[in-house]
C-alpha positions as CSV (number, residue, x, y, z in Angstrom):
1,S,87.6,79.7,112.6
2,F,85.8,77.2,110.4
3,A,82.5,77.7,111.9
4,V,82.5,81.5,111.5
5,L,84.0,80.9,108.0
6,S,80.8,78.8,107.1
7,M,78.6,81.3,108.5
8,L,80.0,84.1,106.5
9,A,80.0,81.9,103.4
10,C,76.2,81.1,104.0
11,L,75.6,84.8,104.3
12,A,77.4,85.6,101.1
13,V,75.3,82.9,99.3
14,A,72.2,84.3,100.6
15,F,73.1,87.8,99.3
16,V,73.8,86.4,95.9
17,I,70.4,84.8,95.9
18,V,68.4,87.8,97.2
19,L,70.2,90.9,96.1
20,S,71.5,92.2,92.8
21,S,73.6,95.1,91.3
22,V,74.9,97.7,93.7
23,A,73.1,96.3,96.8
24,L,75.1,92.8,96.1
25,T,78.4,94.6,95.8
26,V,78.0,96.5,99.0
27,A,76.7,93.5,100.8
28,L,79.7,91.4,99.8
29,G,82.0,94.1,100.8
30,V,80.3,94.2,104.2
31,T,81.1,90.4,104.6
32,V,84.7,91.1,103.9
33,L,84.8,93.8,106.5
34,A,83.0,91.6,109.1
35,A,85.7,88.8,108.6
36,A,88.5,91.3,109.0
37,A,86.7,92.6,112.2
38,L,86.0,89.1,113.5
39,D,89.8,87.9,112.8
40,S,91.0,91.2,114.6
41,K,88.9,90.4,117.6
42,W,89.1,86.8,118.1
43,K,92.3,85.9,116.1
44,L,90.7,83.5,113.5
45,P,93.4,82.9,110.8
46,A,91.3,80.8,108.5
47,L,89.3,83.9,107.7
48,S,92.2,85.2,105.5
49,W,90.9,82.8,102.8
50,F,87.5,84.3,103.0
51,I,88.9,87.6,102.9
52,A,91.0,86.7,99.8
53,V,88.0,85.1,97.9
54,G,85.9,88.2,98.9
55,V,88.4,90.7,97.3
56,V,88.5,88.5,94.1
57,T,84.6,88.6,94.0
58,L,84.4,92.3,94.7
59,G,86.8,92.8,91.9
60,Y,84.8,90.8,89.5
61,R,81.6,92.8,90.6
62,L,83.4,96.1,90.0
63,V,85.0,95.3,86.6
64,M,82.9,92.5,85.0
65,D,79.3,92.3,86.5
66,P,77.8,94.8,86.7
67,G,81.2,96.1,85.8
68,L,82.7,99.0,84.0
69,G,79.6,99.4,81.8
70,Y,77.5,100.3,84.8
71,A,80.1,102.5,86.2
72,E,80.2,104.5,83.0
73,H,76.5,104.8,82.3
74,G,74.6,104.0,85.5
75,P,73.4,106.4,88.2
76,L,75.9,108.4,89.8
77,S,74.7,107.6,93.3
78,G,74.8,104.0,92.7
79,V,78.4,104.3,91.3
80,L,79.6,106.2,94.2
81,L,77.9,103.7,96.6
82,A,79.5,100.6,94.8
83,Y,82.9,101.9,94.2
84,G,83.4,104.3,97.1
85,G,81.9,101.9,99.4
86,A,84.1,99.1,98.1
87,F,87.2,101.3,98.5
88,A,86.1,102.3,102.1
89,V,85.6,98.7,102.9
90,L,89.0,97.6,101.7
91,L,90.8,100.4,103.5
92,A,88.9,99.6,106.8
93,S,89.6,95.8,106.7
94,L,93.3,96.5,105.9
95,R,93.4,98.9,109.0
96,L,91.6,96.1,111.1
97,L,94.3,93.6,110.2
98,R,97.4,95.7,110.7
99,G,98.5,94.2,114.0
100,L,98.1,90.6,112.8
101,E,100.3,88.3,110.7
102,R,98.2,88.0,107.8
103,P,100.4,88.3,104.6
104,T,98.0,86.9,102.0
105,A,95.1,88.9,103.2
106,K,96.9,92.1,103.6
107,V,98.5,91.9,100.0
108,M,95.1,91.2,98.5
109,L,93.4,94.1,100.6
110,D,96.3,96.5,99.8
111,S,96.5,95.8,96.1
112,A,92.6,95.9,95.9
113,A,92.4,99.2,97.6
114,W,95.0,100.9,95.4
115,S,93.4,99.5,92.3
116,T,89.9,100.3,93.3
117,G,90.8,104.0,94.3
118,G,92.4,104.4,90.7
119,L,89.3,102.7,89.2
120,L,87.0,105.3,91.1
121,V,89.1,108.2,90.1
122,S,89.1,107.2,86.5
123,I,85.5,106.6,86.4
124,L,84.6,109.9,87.8
125,L,86.8,111.6,85.6
126,M,85.4,109.8,82.5
127,R,81.8,110.9,83.6
128,W,82.7,114.4,84.4
129,I,84.5,114.9,81.1
130,R,81.6,113.2,79.2
131,S,79.0,115.5,80.7
132,E,81.1,118.6,79.8
133,V,81.8,117.5,76.1
134,G,79.0,115.1,75.3
135,S,78.8,111.5,74.4
136,G,80.2,111.9,70.9
137,Y,83.8,111.7,72.0
138,D,83.8,108.2,73.7
139,D,86.5,106.9,71.2
140,S,88.7,110.0,71.8
141,H,92.4,110.0,73.5
142,W,90.9,110.9,77.0
143,S,88.3,107.9,77.0
144,L,91.0,105.5,75.8
145,G,93.6,106.8,78.1
146,L,91.4,106.6,81.1
147,N,90.5,103.0,80.2
148,A,94.1,102.4,79.8
149,A,94.8,103.6,83.3
150,I,92.0,101.3,84.7
151,W,93.5,98.1,83.1
152,L,97.1,98.9,83.8
153,G,96.1,99.4,87.5
154,L,94.3,96.0,87.4
155,A,97.4,94.5,86.1
156,L,99.7,95.9,88.6
157,A,97.3,94.9,91.4
158,Q,97.7,91.2,90.1
159,V,101.7,91.7,90.1
160,Q,101.6,92.9,93.6
161,R,99.5,89.8,94.6
162,T,102.2,87.5,93.5
163,Q,104.5,88.9,96.3
164,G,102.1,87.4,98.9
165,D,101.7,83.9,97.3
166,V,103.5,80.8,97.8
167,K,105.0,80.1,94.5
168,G,103.0,77.8,92.4
169,L,100.0,77.5,90.1
170,L,98.3,80.5,91.6
171,T,101.3,82.8,91.1
172,K,101.5,81.7,87.4
173,L,97.7,82.4,87.0
174,R,98.3,86.0,88.6
175,W,101.0,86.6,86.1
176,V,98.8,85.4,83.1
177,L,96.1,87.9,84.3
178,A,98.5,90.6,84.8
179,S,99.8,90.0,81.2
180,V,96.1,90.1,79.7
181,F,95.1,93.1,81.7
182,G,98.4,94.9,80.7
183,L,97.9,93.9,77.0
184,I,94.3,95.5,77.2
185,G,95.6,98.7,78.8
186,G,98.7,99.0,76.7
187,G,96.8,98.4,73.5
188,M,94.3,101.2,74.5
189,L,97.2,103.5,75.4
190,L,98.9,102.9,72.1
191,V,95.7,103.7,70.3
192,A,95.5,107.0,72.5
193,L,99.1,107.9,71.6
194,G,98.6,107.1,67.8
195,P,95.3,107.1,65.7
196,V,93.5,109.4,68.2
197,N,96.3,111.5,69.3
198,P,95.5,115.1,68.8
199,L,98.9,116.0,68.1
200,L,99.0,113.6,65.1
201,N,95.4,113.4,63.8
202,A,94.1,116.5,62.2
203,R,90.6,115.3,62.5
204,K,90.9,115.3,66.3
205,A,92.2,118.9,66.3
206,G,89.3,120.3,68.3
207,D,89.2,117.2,70.7
208,V,91.2,118.8,73.6
209,F,89.0,120.4,76.2
210,G,89.8,122.3,79.4
211,P,92.7,124.6,80.8
212,V,96.3,123.9,79.9
213,L,97.0,122.1,83.3
214,V,93.7,120.4,83.7
215,N,92.4,119.1,80.4
216,T,91.6,116.0,78.5
217,L,95.4,115.6,77.7
218,A,96.0,115.1,81.4
219,A,93.3,112.5,81.7
220,A,94.5,110.7,78.6
221,Y,98.3,110.6,79.3
222,L,99.2,111.8,82.8
223,L,96.8,109.4,84.8
224,P,98.3,106.3,83.1
225,A,101.7,107.7,83.6
226,L,101.0,108.0,87.4
227,V,99.7,104.5,87.5
228,L,102.9,103.2,86.0
229,L,105.1,105.3,88.2
230,A,103.2,104.1,91.3
231,G,103.7,100.7,90.2
232,A,107.5,101.2,89.8
233,W,107.5,102.8,93.3
234,R,105.4,100.5,95.2
235,L,106.2,97.0,93.9
236,N,109.7,96.8,95.4
237,G,109.5,93.1,95.7
238,I,109.5,92.4,91.8
239,D,112.4,92.2,89.3
240,L,114.3,95.3,89.2
241,R,114.1,95.2,85.4
242,L,110.4,95.3,85.5
243,R,110.5,98.3,87.9
244,K,112.9,100.2,85.7
245,L,110.6,99.4,82.6
246,L,107.4,100.7,84.6
247,G,109.5,103.9,85.7
248,G,110.6,104.4,82.2
249,L,107.2,104.1,80.3
250,G,105.7,106.4,83.1
251,G,108.4,108.9,82.7
252,T,108.2,108.9,79.0
253,L,104.3,109.5,79.2
254,T,104.9,112.4,81.7
255,V,107.5,114.0,79.2
256,F,104.9,113.6,76.4
257,R,102.2,115.2,78.6
258,I,104.5,118.3,79.3
259,F,105.2,118.5,75.6
260,A,101.4,118.4,74.8
261,A,100.8,121.0,77.6
262,I,103.4,123.5,76.1
263,R,101.6,122.9,72.6
264,H,98.2,123.5,74.0
265,F,99.3,126.7,75.8
266,W,100.6,128.2,72.6
267,Q,98.2,126.8,70.1
268,G,95.1,126.1,72.0
269,G,92.9,123.2,71.6
270,S,91.9,123.7,67.9
271,M,95.6,123.9,66.6
272,M,97.0,120.9,68.2
273,P,98.3,118.8,65.1
274,L,102.1,119.1,64.6
275,S,101.2,119.4,60.9
276,L,100.0,122.7,61.5
277,G,103.5,123.9,62.4
278,I,105.4,125.2,65.4
279,S,105.8,129.0,66.4
280,Q,109.1,130.5,67.4
281,P,107.7,131.0,71.1
282,E,106.8,127.4,71.2
283,Q,110.2,126.2,70.0
284,Y,111.9,128.4,72.6
285,T,109.6,127.1,75.4
286,Y,110.6,123.5,74.6
287,T,114.3,124.7,74.9
288,I,113.9,126.4,78.2
289,V,112.0,123.4,79.7
290,L,114.7,121.1,78.5
291,L,117.5,123.3,80.0
292,L,115.5,123.6,83.3
293,A,114.9,119.8,83.4
294,G,118.5,119.0,82.8
295,A,119.5,121.5,85.5
296,A,117.2,119.9,88.0
297,L,118.4,116.4,87.4
298,F,122.1,117.6,87.5
299,Y,121.6,119.3,90.9
300,Q,119.7,116.3,92.2
301,S,122.6,114.2,91.2
302,L,124.8,116.2,93.4
303,A,122.5,116.1,96.2
304,R,122.2,112.3,96.1
305,R,125.5,111.5,94.7
306,S,124.1,109.6,91.7
307,D,125.9,109.1,88.6
308,V,122.9,107.7,86.8
309,I,120.8,111.0,87.6
310,R,124.0,113.0,86.7
311,K,124.3,111.4,83.2
312,A,120.6,111.7,82.7
313,G,120.9,115.6,83.4
314,L,123.9,115.8,81.1
315,V,121.8,113.9,78.2
316,V,119.0,116.3,78.6
317,I,121.2,119.4,78.6
318,G,123.0,118.0,75.6
319,L,119.6,117.7,73.9
320,A,118.7,121.2,74.5
321,V,122.2,122.3,73.2
322,A,121.7,120.3,70.1
323,K,118.2,121.7,69.6
324,V,119.5,125.3,69.9
325,F,122.3,124.9,67.4
326,L,120.3,122.6,64.9
327,I,116.7,124.3,65.2
328,D,116.4,127.3,67.2
329,V,119.3,129.6,65.8
330,T,118.2,129.0,62.2
331,D,115.1,131.2,62.7
332,L,117.4,134.0,64.3
333,D,119.5,136.7,62.4
334,G,122.5,138.9,63.2
335,L,123.0,140.1,66.8
336,T,119.8,138.3,68.0
337,R,121.6,134.9,67.1
338,V,124.7,136.2,68.8
339,F,123.0,137.3,72.0
340,S,121.1,133.9,72.2
341,L,124.1,131.7,71.9
342,L,125.9,134.0,74.4
343,V,123.1,133.5,76.9
344,L,123.2,129.7,76.3
345,G,127.0,129.8,77.0
346,L,126.6,131.6,80.1
347,A,123.8,129.0,81.4
348,L,126.2,126.1,80.6
349,A,129.0,127.7,82.4
350,A,126.9,128.3,85.4
351,L,125.8,124.6,85.3
352,A,129.4,123.5,84.9
353,Q,130.8,125.3,88.1
354,P,129.3,122.5,90.5
355,L,130.8,119.8,88.2
356,G,134.2,121.5,88.4
357,A,134.0,121.9,92.1
């Protein structure tokens, strides 16, 4: 084990001296894959340490040097080779170790594969959107949202790695890194939701590009939401409160994305700010979506026999009913108002039948 470990380390040092940029990243990835293959063939447990160090080095190469700057502005072929190659190497190495008891190496490879895959998707989306809309929008909601997804993914990777560590200084260091990465990603996401949010800032009214379902709003808010929800789903070894927090934040972002999609459908990309007003069809669409979401949660609670989901469904339906009485009916007159309330009453009665049963 130690002889092979020394050989791989010498090769890695030689690569650092001779190679640079993308070639060095690929070469270091190959050494990680070679270590996994040798361990799989000859059962050399000491190579787990080389794999762990190799994964950290690959992460440094992909994020810091040449890093995200090269990923955003470098040649596309080089970006695909570096990031796509690293992703393939991590998956292949993880597959080679699947039959061995290598908890540390497996956690490192698994967390790196997930974060690198998310990193690659975010980078490709960023480059594609920039090619379509130009480089003058680099500080817009989609740019900040995609960068937030990258850093949140890196933070969750560090959290996952704490599950494979022996509790000690290394675990504390991982939590510190996770906190730093999380603060960077969270700060970018807050800016994307605040100062450069197209729904709040009139100066960004035209800064929404693409069709309703696949546009810059999805890149800015849905991708970070999926990262947070994936963390809540996969990190089953961490504190339950942290998983609920991740799930809650991801769910909130998803709800906001749905709200923004409805707004975009009725108003278009040039009329997104809420200060420009909300039309009646848009108002009613929000109500219908709330009712459908409440009904879906309610029936899921019956299928899963979950009191928590049932209460959540009733809260959503209650919000829809309150919106109808406080906002929607104020814009209606005469028989139209009566008919609308009648339809709402029938819908609530239909939802109440399973509860009575």
